[in-house]
MMTF fields as JSON, N, C-alpha, C and O atoms, coordinates in Angstrom:
{
  "mmtfVersion": "1.0.0",
  "mmtfProducer": "UNKNOWN",
  "numBonds": 459,
  "numAtoms": 460,
  "numGroups": 115,
  "numChains": 1,
  "numModels": 1,
  "chainsPerModel": [1],
  "groupsPerChain": [115],
  "chainIdList": ["A"],
  "bondAtomList": [4, 2, 8, 6, 12, 10, 16, 14, 20, 18, 24, 22, 28, 26, 32, 30, 36, 34, 40, 38, 44, 42, 48, 46, 52, 50, 56, 54, 60, 58, 64, 62, 68, 66, 72, 70, 76, 74, 80, 78, 84, 82, 88, 86, 92, 90, 96, 94, 100, 98, 104, 102, 108, 106, 112, 110, 116, 114, 120, 118, 124, 122, 128, 126, 132, 130, 136, 134, 140, 138, 144, 142, 148, 146, 152, 150, 156, 154, 160, 158, 164, 162, 168, 166, 172, 170, 176, 174, 180, 178, 184, 182, 188, 186, 192, 190, 196, 194, 200, 198, 204, 202, 208, 206, 212, 210, 216, 214, 220, 218, 224, 222, 228, 226, 232, 230, 236, 234, 240, 238, 244, 242, 248, 246, 252, 250, 256, 254, 260, 258, 264, 262, 268, 266, 272, 270, 276, 274, 280, 278, 284, 282, 288, 286, 292, 290, 296, 294, 300, 298, 304, 302, 308, 306, 312, 310, 316, 314, 320, 318, 324, 322, 328, 326, 332, 330, 336, 334, 340, 338, 344, 342, 348, 346, 352, 350, 356, 354, 360, 358, 364, 362, 368, 366, 372, 370, 376, 374, 380, 378, 384, 382, 388, 386, 392, 390, 396, 394, 400, 398, 404, 402, 408, 406, 412, 410, 416, 414, 420, 418, 424, 422, 428, 426, 432, 430, 436, 434, 440, 438, 444, 442, 448, 446, 452, 450, 456, 454],
  "bondOrderList": [1, 1, 1, 1, 1, 1, 1, 1, 1, 1, 1, 1, 1, 1, 1, 1, 1, 1, 1, 1, 1, 1, 1, 1, 1, 1, 1, 1, 1, 1, 1, 1, 1, 1, 1, 1, 1, 1, 1, 1, 1, 1, 1, 1, 1, 1, 1, 1, 1, 1, 1, 1, 1, 1, 1, 1, 1, 1, 1, 1, 1, 1, 1, 1, 1, 1, 1, 1, 1, 1, 1, 1, 1, 1, 1, 1, 1, 1, 1, 1, 1, 1, 1, 1, 1, 1, 1, 1, 1, 1, 1, 1, 1, 1, 1, 1, 1, 1, 1, 1, 1, 1, 1, 1, 1, 1, 1, 1, 1, 1, 1, 1, 1, 1],
  "groupList": [{"groupName": "GLN", "atomNameList": ["N", "CA", "C", "O"], "elementList": ["N", "C", "C", "O"], "formalChargeList": [0, 0, 0, 0], "bondAtomList": [1, 0, 2, 1, 3, 2], "bondOrderList": [1, 1, 2], "singleLetterCode": "Q", "chemCompType": "L-PEPTIDE LINKING"}, {"groupName": "VAL", "atomNameList": ["N", "CA", "C", "O"], "elementList": ["N", "C", "C", "O"], "formalChargeList": [0, 0, 0, 0], "bondAtomList": [1, 0, 2, 1, 3, 2], "bondOrderList": [1, 1, 2], "singleLetterCode": "V", "chemCompType": "L-PEPTIDE LINKING"}, {"groupName": "LEU", "atomNameList": ["N", "CA", "C", "O"], "elementList": ["N", "C", "C", "O"], "formalChargeList": [0, 0, 0, 0], "bondAtomList": [1, 0, 2, 1, 3, 2], "bondOrderList": [1, 1, 2], "singleLetterCode": "L", "chemCompType": "L-PEPTIDE LINKING"}, {"groupName": "GLU", "atomNameList": ["N", "CA", "C", "O"], "elementList": ["N", "C", "C", "O"], "formalChargeList": [0, 0, 0, 0], "bondAtomList": [1, 0, 2, 1, 3, 2], "bondOrderList": [1, 1, 2], "singleLetterCode": "E", "chemCompType": "L-PEPTIDE LINKING"}, {"groupName": "SER", "atomNameList": ["N", "CA", "C", "O"], "elementList": ["N", "C", "C", "O"], "formalChargeList": [0, 0, 0, 0], "bondAtomList": [1, 0, 2, 1, 3, 2], "bondOrderList": [1, 1, 2], "singleLetterCode": "S", "chemCompType": "L-PEPTIDE LINKING"}, {"groupName": "GLY", "atomNameList": ["N", "CA", "C", "O"], "elementList": ["N", "C", "C", "O"], "formalChargeList": [0, 0, 0, 0], "bondAtomList": [1, 0, 2, 1, 3, 2], "bondOrderList": [1, 1, 2], "singleLetterCode": "G", "chemCompType": "PEPTIDE LINKING"}, {"groupName": "PRO", "atomNameList": ["N", "CA", "C", "O"], "elementList": ["N", "C", "C", "O"], "formalChargeList": [0, 0, 0, 0], "bondAtomList": [1, 0, 2, 1, 3, 2], "bondOrderList": [1, 1, 2], "singleLetterCode": "P", "chemCompType": "L-PEPTIDE LINKING"}, {"groupName": "ARG", "atomNameList": ["N", "CA", "C", "O"], "elementList": ["N", "C", "C", "O"], "formalChargeList": [0, 0, 0, 0], "bondAtomList": [1, 0, 2, 1, 3, 2], "bondOrderList": [1, 1, 2], "singleLetterCode": "R", "chemCompType": "L-PEPTIDE LINKING"}, {"groupName": "CYS", "atomNameList": ["N", "CA", "C", "O"], "elementList": ["N", "C", "C", "O"], "formalChargeList": [0, 0, 0, 0], "bondAtomList": [1, 0, 2, 1, 3, 2], "bondOrderList": [1, 1, 2], "singleLetterCode": "C", "chemCompType": "L-PEPTIDE LINKING"}, {"groupName": "ALA", "atomNameList": ["N", "CA", "C", "O"], "elementList": ["N", "C", "C", "O"], "formalChargeList": [0, 0, 0, 0], "bondAtomList": [1, 0, 2, 1, 3, 2], "bondOrderList": [1, 1, 2], "singleLetterCode": "A", "chemCompType": "L-PEPTIDE LINKING"}, {"groupName": "ILE", "atomNameList": ["N", "CA", "C", "O"], "elementList": ["N", "C", "C", "O"], "formalChargeList": [0, 0, 0, 0], "bondAtomList": [1, 0, 2, 1, 3, 2], "bondOrderList": [1, 1, 2], "singleLetterCode": "I", "chemCompType": "L-PEPTIDE LINKING"}, {"groupName": "THR", "atomNameList": ["N", "CA", "C", "O"], "elementList": ["N", "C", "C", "O"], "formalChargeList": [0, 0, 0, 0], "bondAtomList": [1, 0, 2, 1, 3, 2], "bondOrderList": [1, 1, 2], "singleLetterCode": "T", "chemCompType": "L-PEPTIDE LINKING"}, {"groupName": "ASP", "atomNameList": ["N", "CA", "C", "O"], "elementList": ["N", "C", "C", "O"], "formalChargeList": [0, 0, 0, 0], "bondAtomList": [1, 0, 2, 1, 3, 2], "bondOrderList": [1, 1, 2], "singleLetterCode": "D", "chemCompType": "L-PEPTIDE LINKING"}, {"groupName": "MET", "atomNameList": ["N", "CA", "C", "O"], "elementList": ["N", "C", "C", "O"], "formalChargeList": [0, 0, 0, 0], "bondAtomList": [1, 0, 2, 1, 3, 2], "bondOrderList": [1, 1, 2], "singleLetterCode": "M", "chemCompType": "L-PEPTIDE LINKING"}, {"groupName": "TRP", "atomNameList": ["N", "CA", "C", "O"], "elementList": ["N", "C", "C", "O"], "formalChargeList": [0, 0, 0, 0], "bondAtomList": [1, 0, 2, 1, 3, 2], "bondOrderList": [1, 1, 2], "singleLetterCode": "W", "chemCompType": "L-PEPTIDE LINKING"}, {"groupName": "PHE", "atomNameList": ["N", "CA", "C", "O"], "elementList": ["N", "C", "C", "O"], "formalChargeList": [0, 0, 0, 0], "bondAtomList": [1, 0, 2, 1, 3, 2], "bondOrderList": [1, 1, 2], "singleLetterCode": "F", "chemCompType": "L-PEPTIDE LINKING"}, {"groupName": "LYS", "atomNameList": ["N", "CA", "C", "O"], "elementList": ["N", "C", "C", "O"], "formalChargeList": [0, 0, 0, 0], "bondAtomList": [1, 0, 2, 1, 3, 2], "bondOrderList": [1, 1, 2], "singleLetterCode": "K", "chemCompType": "L-PEPTIDE LINKING"}, {"groupName": "ASN", "atomNameList": ["N", "CA", "C", "O"], "elementList": ["N", "C", "C", "O"], "formalChargeList": [0, 0, 0, 0], "bondAtomList": [1, 0, 2, 1, 3, 2], "bondOrderList": [1, 1, 2], "singleLetterCode": "N", "chemCompType": "L-PEPTIDE LINKING"}, {"groupName": "TYR", "atomNameList": ["N", "CA", "C", "O"], "elementList": ["N", "C", "C", "O"], "formalChargeList": [0, 0, 0, 0], "bondAtomList": [1, 0, 2, 1, 3, 2], "bondOrderList": [1, 1, 2], "singleLetterCode": "Y", "chemCompType": "L-PEPTIDE LINKING"}, {"groupName": "HIS", "atomNameList": ["N", "CA", "C", "O"], "elementList": ["N", "C", "C", "O"], "formalChargeList": [0, 0, 0, 0], "bondAtomList": [1, 0, 2, 1, 3, 2], "bondOrderList": [1, 1, 2], "singleLetterCode": "H", "chemCompType": "L-PEPTIDE LINKING"}],
  "groupTypeList": [0, 1, 0, 2, 1, 3, 4, 5, 5, 5, 2, 1, 0, 6, 5, 5, 4, 2, 7, 2, 4, 8, 9, 5, 4, 5, 10, 10, 2, 4, 5, 11, 12, 13, 7, 14, 15, 7, 0, 9, 6, 5, 16, 0, 7, 3, 2, 1, 9, 4, 10, 4, 4, 12, 12, 10, 11, 12, 15, 4, 12, 4, 1, 16, 5, 7, 15, 9, 1, 4, 7, 12, 17, 9, 16, 17, 11, 2, 18, 2, 0, 13, 17, 4, 2, 16, 6, 3, 12, 11, 5, 1, 18, 18, 8, 17, 1, 19, 18, 10, 2, 4, 12, 12, 14, 5, 0, 5, 11, 0, 1, 11, 1, 4, 4],
  "groupIdList": [1, 2, 3, 4, 5, 6, 7, 8, 9, 10, 11, 12, 13, 14, 15, 16, 17, 18, 19, 20, 21, 22, 23, 24, 25, 26, 27, 28, 29, 30, 31, 32, 33, 34, 35, 36, 37, 38, 39, 40, 41, 42, 43, 44, 45, 46, 47, 48, 49, 50, 51, 52, 53, 54, 55, 56, 57, 58, 59, 60, 61, 62, 63, 64, 65, 66, 67, 68, 69, 70, 71, 72, 73, 74, 75, 76, 77, 78, 79, 80, 81, 82, 83, 84, 85, 86, 87, 88, 89, 90, 91, 92, 93, 94, 95, 96, 97, 98, 99, 100, 101, 102, 103, 104, 105, 106, 107, 108, 109, 110, 111, 112, 113, 114, 115],
  "secStructList": [7, 7, 3, 3, 3, 3, 3, 7, 7, 3, 3, 3, 7, 6, 6, 7, 7, 3, 3, 3, 3, 3, 3, 3, 3, 1, 1, 7, 7, 6, 6, 1, 3, 3, 3, 3, 3, 3, 3, 7, 6, 6, 1, 7, 7, 3, 3, 3, 3, 3, 3, 7, 6, 6, 7, 7, 3, 3, 3, 7, 6, 6, 6, 6, 6, 6, 3, 3, 3, 3, 3, 3, 6, 6, 6, 6, 3, 3, 3, 3, 3, 3, 7, 1, 7, 7, 4, 4, 4, 7, 3, 3, 3, 3, 3, 3, 3, 3, 7, 1, 1, 7, 3, 3, 3, 7, 7, 7, 3, 3, 3, 3, 3, 7, 7],
  "xCoordList": [-5.074, -5.307, -5.777, -6.731, -5.094, -5.437, -6.65, -6.716, -7.601, -8.749, -8.94, -8.892, -9.155, -9.496, -10.832, -10.989, -11.79, -13.137, -13.523, -13.693, -13.658, -14.069, -15.591, -16.299, -16.066, -17.498, -17.663, -16.708, -18.898, -19.197, -19.328, -19.665, -19.071, -19.223, -20.685, -21.582, -20.906, -22.275, -22.335, -21.316, -23.543, -23.789, -23.972, -24.764, -23.249, -23.334, -23.279, -22.648, -23.938, -23.93, -22.615, -21.96, -22.234, -21.041, -21.161, -22.216, -20.061, -20.051, -20.369, -20.201, -20.824, -21.19, -19.995, -18.844, -20.309, -19.279, -19.603, -20.763, -18.567, -18.675, -17.532, -16.466, -17.766, -16.672, -16.551, -17.485, -15.399, -15.113, -14.441, -13.676, -14.746, -14.132, -13.399, -13.781, -12.356, -11.602, -11.346, -10.476, -12.103, -11.989, -11.004, -11.068, -10.105, -9.1, -9.384, -9.875, -9.069, -9.086, -7.846, -7.362, -7.344, -6.121, -4.881, -3.785, -5.05, -3.956, -4.331, -5.497, -3.337, -3.547, -3.11, -1.934, -4.069, -3.783, -2.926, -2.192, -3.014, -2.196, -0.714, -0.257, 0.024, 1.446, 1.834, 2.996, 0.861, 1.186, 1.131, 0.487, 1.802, 1.708, 0.49, 0.409, -0.438, -1.665, -1.928, -1.482, -2.663, -2.936, -4.344, -4.919, -4.875, -6.127, -5.782, -5.092, -6.279, -6.15, -7.552, -8.549, -7.599, -8.859, -8.554, -7.465, -9.568, -9.437, -10.704, -11.785, -10.56, -11.674, -11.789, -10.808, -12.975, -13.155, -12.157, -12.006, -11.475, -10.534, -9.217, -8.402, -9.004, -7.772, -7.007, -7.545, -5.746, -4.925, -5.285, -5.783, -5.024, -5.228, -4.248, -3.066, -4.749, -3.897, -3.965, -4.996, -2.843, -2.759, -3.379, -3.042, -4.281, -4.894, -4.519, -4.459, -4.267, -3.966, -3.154, -3.267, -2.348, -1.572, -1.46, -1.565, -1.243, -0.959, 0.16, 0.072, 1.202, 2.367, 2.177, 1.189, 3.151, 3.092, 3.072, 2.566, 3.626, 3.577, 2.571, 2.694, 1.554, 0.372, 0.633, -0.085, 1.647, 1.851, 1.046, 1.153, 0.253, -0.618, -0.087, 0.646, -0.474, -0.1, -1.211, -1.952, -1.312, -2.413, -1.925, -0.959, -2.611, -2.315, -2.79, -3.665, -2.212, -2.591, -4.073, -4.703, -4.621, -6.011, -7.012, -8.158, -6.603, -7.547, -7.098, -7.821, -5.914, -5.376, -6.329, -6.809, -6.595, -7.503, -8.963, -9.802, -9.261, -10.65, -10.807, -11.873, -9.771, -9.82, -8.98, -8.006, -9.383, -8.611, -8.59, -9.552, -7.498, -7.369, -7.068, -6.31, -7.68, -7.477, -7.644, -8.14, -7.229, -7.33, -7.993, -7.706, -8.889, -9.464, -8.892, -9.327, -7.935, -7.244, -8.165, -8.043, -9.084, -10.001, -10.898, -11.271, -11.233, -12.099, -11.287, -11.847, -9.965, -9.093, -9.567, -9.691, -9.821, -10.423, -9.717, -9.349, -9.544, -8.99, -10.136, -11.065, -10.074, -11.129, -10.565, -9.403, -11.416, -11.115, -12.327, -13.386, -12.167, -13.217, -13.053, -12.002, -14.082, -14.024, -15.061, -16.258, -14.612, -15.485, -15.367, -14.428, -16.328, -16.331, -16.076, -15.234, -16.803, -16.566, -16.875, -17.779, -16.089, -16.203, -16.484, -16.184, -17.046, -17.282, -16.0, -16.047, -14.885, -13.622, -13.125, -12.122, -13.805, -13.483, -14.153, -13.924, -14.958, -15.648, -14.659, -13.673, -14.941, -14.096, -14.3, -15.095, -13.578, -13.556, -12.39, -11.252, -12.695, -11.692, -11.241, -12.058, -9.937, -9.337, -8.445, -7.715, -8.511, -7.521, -6.423, -6.624, -5.274, -4.071, -3.187, -3.016, -2.629, -1.581, -0.283, -0.161, 0.674, 1.927, 3.03, 3.362, 3.6, 4.736, 5.989, 5.921, 7.103, 8.351, 8.325, 8.738, 7.844, 7.916, 6.558, 6.492, 5.491, 4.181, 3.113, 3.388, 1.901, 0.755, -0.461, -0.577, -1.341, -2.671, -3.691, -3.544, -4.733, -5.745, -7.135, -7.404, -8.008, -9.417, -10.062, -9.401, -11.37, -12.078, -12.569, -12.963, -12.545, -12.949, -14.398, -15.246, -14.651, -16.01, -16.222, -15.36, -17.37, -17.636, -18.092, -18.972, -17.481, -17.905, -18.29, -17.495, -19.496, -19.962, -20.417, -21.308, -19.805, -20.159, -20.848, -20.222, -22.146, -22.922, -24.187, -24.731, -24.639, -25.904, -27.037, -28.19],
  "yCoordList": [-36.919, -35.508, -34.792, -35.215, -33.702, -32.935, -32.055, -31.362, -32.097, -31.187, -30.544, -31.209, -29.242, -28.487, -27.815, -27.099, -28.042, -27.51, -26.667, -27.177, -25.357, -24.439, -24.385, -24.582, -24.119, -23.914, -23.062, -22.824, -22.605, -21.852, -20.361, -19.65, -19.873, -18.446, -18.045, -18.887, -16.745, -16.245, -14.779, -14.091, -14.317, -12.931, -12.848, -13.593, -11.956, -11.797, -10.312, -9.526, -9.945, -8.548, -8.209, -9.095, -6.957, -6.548, -6.982, -6.853, -7.494, -8.015, -9.493, -10.103, -10.07, -11.473, -12.396, -11.963, -13.69, -14.713, -15.682, -15.895, -16.248, -17.333, -18.3, -17.918, -19.555, -20.527, -21.116, -21.729, -20.921, -21.491, -22.849, -23.073, -23.739, -25.053, -25.259, -24.713, -26.045, -26.422, -27.919, -28.363, -28.681, -30.14, -30.611, -30.198, -31.469, -31.959, -33.38, -34.211, -33.642, -35.004, -35.18, -34.232, -36.398, -36.646, -36.154, -36.165, -35.728, -35.203, -35.332, -35.191, -35.602, -35.584, -34.224, -33.871, -33.449, -32.073, -31.973, -31.001, -32.957, -32.95, -32.911, -33.684, -32.003, -31.933, -31.121, -31.123, -30.423, -29.562, -28.096, -27.751, -27.256, -25.807, -25.329, -25.501, -24.735, -24.29, -22.831, -22.297, -22.204, -20.778, -20.451, -21.158, -19.389, -18.789, -17.43, -16.61, -17.229, -15.949, -15.385, -16.102, -14.113, -13.513, -12.497, -11.929, -12.3, -11.319, -10.496, -11.008, -9.221, -8.284, -7.783, -7.801, -7.335, -6.831, -5.737, -4.777, -5.886, -4.878, -4.844, -3.947, -5.812, -5.828, -7.131, -8.112, -7.104, -8.308, -9.299, -8.929, -10.548, -11.589, -11.363, -11.106, -11.462, -11.228, -12.402, -13.059, -12.641, -13.701, -13.205, -12.122, -13.994, -13.593, -14.508, -14.058, -15.787, -16.707, -17.882, -18.267, -18.433, -19.607, -20.554, -20.16, -21.815, -22.834, -23.701, -24.227, -23.834, -24.555, -26.06, -26.524, -26.803, -28.264, -28.742, -29.826, -27.93, -28.301, -27.455, -27.244, -26.967, -26.319, -24.99, -24.609, -24.3, -22.921, -21.998, -22.066, -21.148, -20.267, -18.844, -18.412, -18.136, -16.736, -16.021, -16.632, -14.73, -13.96, -12.598, -12.048, -12.071, -10.711, -9.756, -10.096, -8.579, -7.603, -7.244, -6.934, -7.285, -6.865, -7.837, -7.46, -9.083, -10.068, -10.624, -11.396, -10.233, -10.77, -10.473, -9.348, -11.471, -11.323, -11.594, -11.726, -11.675, -11.92, -13.266, -13.879, -13.722, -14.964, -16.027, -15.728, -17.266, -18.404, -19.479, -19.639, -20.205, -21.273, -22.573, -22.601, -23.648, -24.946, -26.048, -25.825, -27.224, -28.39, -29.521, -29.742, -30.238, -31.468, -32.605, -32.837, -33.299, -34.328, -35.502, -36.112, -35.815, -36.919, -36.639, -37.55, -35.372, -34.983, -34.477, -34.154, -34.412, -33.908, -32.536, -32.287, -31.671, -30.382, -29.265, -29.416, -28.146, -26.928, -25.957, -25.882, -25.219, -24.259, -22.851, -22.662, -21.882, -20.493, -19.949, -19.732, -19.733, -19.14, -17.633, -17.106, -16.95, -15.503, -14.863, -15.104, -14.063, -13.374, -11.867, -11.373, -11.154, -9.68, -9.186, -8.318, -9.741, -9.432, -7.983, -7.37, -7.458, -6.059, -6.032, -6.999, -4.957, -4.869, -5.073, -5.612, -4.653, -4.815, -6.256, -6.545, -7.159, -8.578, -9.22, -10.395, -8.475, -8.989, -9.406, -8.718, -10.552, -11.022, -12.505, -13.154, -13.026, -14.463, -15.042, -14.586, -16.045, -16.675, -18.001, -18.825, -18.177, -19.357, -20.072, -19.431, -21.391, -22.131, -22.606, -22.741, -22.85, -23.093, -24.066, -23.958, -25.018, -25.879, -25.427, -25.383, -25.094, -24.526, -25.563, -26.07, -25.875, -26.775, -25.949, -24.723, -26.603, -25.865, -25.139, -23.983, -25.808, -25.232, -24.968, -24.497, -25.255, -25.068, -24.924, -25.03, -24.683, -24.535, -25.219, -25.324, -25.67, -26.104, -25.146, -24.672, -24.868, -23.894, -24.498, -25.372, -24.019, -24.315, -23.321, -22.429, -23.489, -22.638, -21.34, -20.409, -21.279, -20.067, -20.09, -20.775, -19.327, -19.159, -17.681, -17.037, -17.159, -15.724, -15.405, -16.067, -14.385, -13.843, -12.391, -11.601, -12.042, -10.666, -10.178, -10.767, -9.109, -8.529, -7.2, -6.233, -7.175, -5.992, -5.969, -7.009, -4.756, -4.607, -4.385, -4.237],
  "zCoordList": [7.662, 7.36, 8.618, 9.271, 8.945, 10.132, 9.858, 8.843, 10.775, 10.704, 12.067, 13.102, 12.043, 13.244, 12.985, 11.997, 13.862, 13.658, 14.869, 15.977, 14.627, 15.689, 15.782, 14.795, 16.969, 17.203, 18.45, 19.19, 18.671, 19.883, 19.698, 20.644, 18.508, 18.265, 18.23, 18.27, 18.155, 18.095, 18.442, 18.507, 18.663, 19.035, 20.552, 21.129, 21.178, 22.623, 22.959, 22.252, 24.034, 24.465, 25.165, 25.713, 25.151, 25.915, 27.376, 27.997, 27.901, 29.255, 29.346, 30.402, 28.255, 28.245, 28.072, 28.024, 27.979, 27.862, 26.734, 26.382, 26.193, 25.214, 25.454, 25.937, 25.111, 25.113, 23.715, 23.197, 23.123, 21.809, 21.98, 22.918, 21.055, 21.04, 19.721, 18.686, 19.78, 18.582, 18.682, 19.431, 17.928, 17.964, 16.903, 15.745, 17.315, 16.388, 15.928, 16.692, 14.675, 14.14, 13.277, 12.657, 13.246, 12.497, 13.218, 12.658, 14.443, 15.248, 16.716, 17.082, 17.551, 18.997, 19.497, 19.411, 20.027, 20.41, 21.666, 21.842, 22.525, 23.733, 23.353, 22.512, 23.983, 23.722, 22.504, 22.095, 21.918, 20.78, 21.209, 22.2, 20.463, 20.647, 19.857, 18.641, 20.567, 19.904, 20.215, 21.23, 19.317, 19.472, 19.001, 18.174, 19.53, 19.059, 18.456, 19.062, 17.261, 16.575, 16.358, 16.44, 16.084, 15.629, 14.539, 14.455, 13.716, 12.634, 12.58, 12.287, 12.864, 12.777, 11.347, 10.604, 10.954, 9.589, 9.266, 10.022, 8.14, 7.702, 8.448, 8.232, 9.323, 10.108, 9.875, 9.363, 10.266, 10.152, 11.248, 12.311, 10.962, 11.959, 13.108, 12.882, 14.347, 15.503, 16.471, 16.618, 17.118, 18.117, 19.417, 19.897, 19.986, 21.248, 22.405, 23.549, 22.13, 23.228, 22.699, 21.534, 23.569, 23.188, 24.368, 25.529, 24.03, 25.041, 24.485, 23.376, 25.274, 24.789, 24.954, 25.523, 24.441, 24.526, 25.977, 26.268, 26.894, 28.31, 29.075, 30.281, 28.326, 28.91, 29.599, 30.523, 29.153, 29.616, 28.719, 27.494, 29.315, 28.542, 28.513, 29.403, 27.475, 27.337, 26.579, 25.808, 26.811, 26.242, 25.779, 26.309, 24.787, 24.381, 25.476, 26.272, 25.505, 26.531, 26.441, 27.452, 25.242, 25.058, 25.677, 25.917, 25.94, 26.487, 27.838, 28.468, 28.276, 29.532, 30.68, 30.825, 31.481, 32.606, 32.261, 33.152, 30.975, 30.547, 29.831, 29.897, 29.159, 28.381, 29.075, 29.766, 28.873, 29.373, 28.294, 27.544, 28.225, 27.232, 27.965, 28.935, 27.477, 28.119, 27.094, 25.99, 27.473, 26.602, 27.367, 28.543, 26.686, 27.232, 26.398, 25.27, 26.947, 26.169, 25.838, 24.777, 26.748, 26.492, 25.289, 24.549, 25.11, 23.99, 22.796, 21.749, 22.963, 21.897, 21.404, 20.204, 22.364, 22.068, 22.838, 24.003, 22.147, 22.736, 22.967, 22.162, 24.059, 24.384, 24.555, 24.916, 24.287, 24.625, 25.374, 24.784, 26.657, 27.474, 27.434, 27.798, 26.996, 26.829, 27.746, 27.596, 28.678, 29.638, 29.453, 28.829, 30.002, 29.955, 28.538, 28.311, 27.606, 26.2, 25.883, 26.451, 24.951, 24.517, 23.02, 22.32, 22.527, 21.078, 20.261, 19.155, 20.794, 20.052, 20.02, 19.367, 20.709, 20.608, 19.395, 19.109, 18.699, 17.519, 16.447, 16.185, 15.831, 14.748, 14.512, 15.191, 13.547, 13.303, 14.09, 13.975, 14.883, 15.735, 15.115, 14.703, 15.063, 14.46, 15.475, 16.231, 15.485, 16.252, 15.299, 14.092, 15.883, 15.096, 15.855, 17.07, 15.119, 15.667, 15.029, 13.805, 15.857, 15.364, 15.432, 16.503, 14.256, 14.175, 13.906, 13.815, 13.782, 13.561, 12.227, 12.137, 11.196, 9.845, 9.216, 8.08, 9.915, 9.291, 10.366, 11.561, 9.914, 10.809, 10.207, 8.986, 11.036, 10.614, 11.206, 12.333, 10.421, 10.82, 10.74, 9.917, 11.604, 11.459, 10.511, 9.979, 10.306, 9.344, 9.983, 9.28, 11.316, 12.012, 12.477, 11.906, 13.522, 14.033, 14.362, 14.96, 13.965, 14.103, 15.521, 16.071, 16.096, 17.38, 17.167, 16.658, 17.552, 17.432, 18.803, 19.415, 19.275, 20.564, 20.289, 19.855, 20.552, 20.223, 21.063, 21.434, 21.355, 22.058, 21.072, 21.479]
}
C-alpha cells in the first residue's frame, strides 16, 4: 500500500522560508513523476511544482525562482524548498505521485504566510 506523508508546514512571516517533505512508503520515489499541489481556501487545487522520472523540474509562474523541488533517494523523500514566501502562498500543500492512469496523494500539510 502506497503512503505519502507530508510534513514541514507551519506559520511563517512574509519573506520567510519553509521546506516541505513528502516521505514515501510502499513505493520507491526515485524514477517516478511527482508533483506538489496547493489548495488555498475557497480555491481549486493548483499545481505548483513537478519533478519528472529523470529529475527534470518545472514550476508554475507564481513560484518560479522562489521554490525548488528535489528528491533524496536514500531517504525516499521528496522536498519542496519554499523561499521568499508571500501571503498568497498560503494553503494546504499536497505531494502527488503521477502514474499513467492514476495518482497517489498525501494528506497535505498546511502552510500559512502571515505577519
